[in-house]
C-alpha positions as semicolon CSV with decimal commas, in nm:
position;residue;x (nm);y (nm);z (nm)
1;X;2,331;6,304;-5,615
2;X;2,054;6,076;-5,723
3;X;1,757;6,026;-5,490
4;X;1,732;5,659;-5,560
5;X;1,906;5,370;-5,745
6;X;1,728;5,106;-5,932
7;X;1,929;4,802;-6,012
8;X;1,839;4,482;-6,202
9;X;2,001;4,161;-6,160
10;X;1,991;3,862;-6,374
11;X;2,109;3,511;-6,253
12;X;2,383;3,483;-6,519
13;X;2,770;3,519;-6,508
14;X;2,970;3,748;-6,735
15;X;3,339;3,774;-6,694
16;X;3,401;4,122;-6,841
17;X;3,180;4,441;-6,867
18;X;3,130;4,772;-6,710
19;X;3,025;4,830;-6,345
20;X;2,663;4,927;-6,280
21;X;2,768;5,285;-6,183
22;X;3,077;5,348;-6,413
23;X;3,295;5,592;-6,248
24;X;3,106;5,706;-5,950
25;X;3,406;5,844;-5,771
26;X;3,396;5,584;-5,506
27;X;3,749;5,463;-5,463
28;X;3,786;5,387;-5,082
29;X;3,574;5,259;-4,805
30;X;3,560;5,615;-4,674
31;X;3,376;5,725;-5,006
32;X;3,100;5,469;-4,986
33;X;2,739;5,549;-4,988
34;X;2,525;5,325;-4,780
35;X;2,184;5,247;-4,928
36;X;1,847;5,145;-4,775
37;X;1,672;4,883;-4,971
38;X;1,323;5,020;-5,042
39;X;1,174;4,738;-5,249
40;X;1,271;4,411;-5,401
41;X;1,074;4,251;-5,692
42;X;1,108;3,960;-5,920
43;X;1,056;3,975;-6,301
44;X;1,083;3,622;-6,414
45;X;1,438;3,516;-6,311
46;X;1,555;3,872;-6,272
47;X;1,573;4,075;-5,935
48;X;1,497;4,442;-5,933
49;X;1,629;4,625;-5,628
50;X;1,520;4,982;-5,555
51;X;1,747;5,157;-5,281
52;X;1,792;5,509;-5,148
53;X;2,077;5,671;-4,974
54;X;2,047;5,629;-4,596
55;X;1,955;5,944;-4,412
């Protein structure tokens, strides 16, 4: 399992495309991985979120 997850978000809408994690094997609520947000930064209009699995 990864030790951290870096996500970038842009304030745009797109109807189709691939999910951020592809097939991560999370198919039910019992499979979810809760994340603790470590840092949030802005880069122009984009948002970068750094999160780690909760311990």
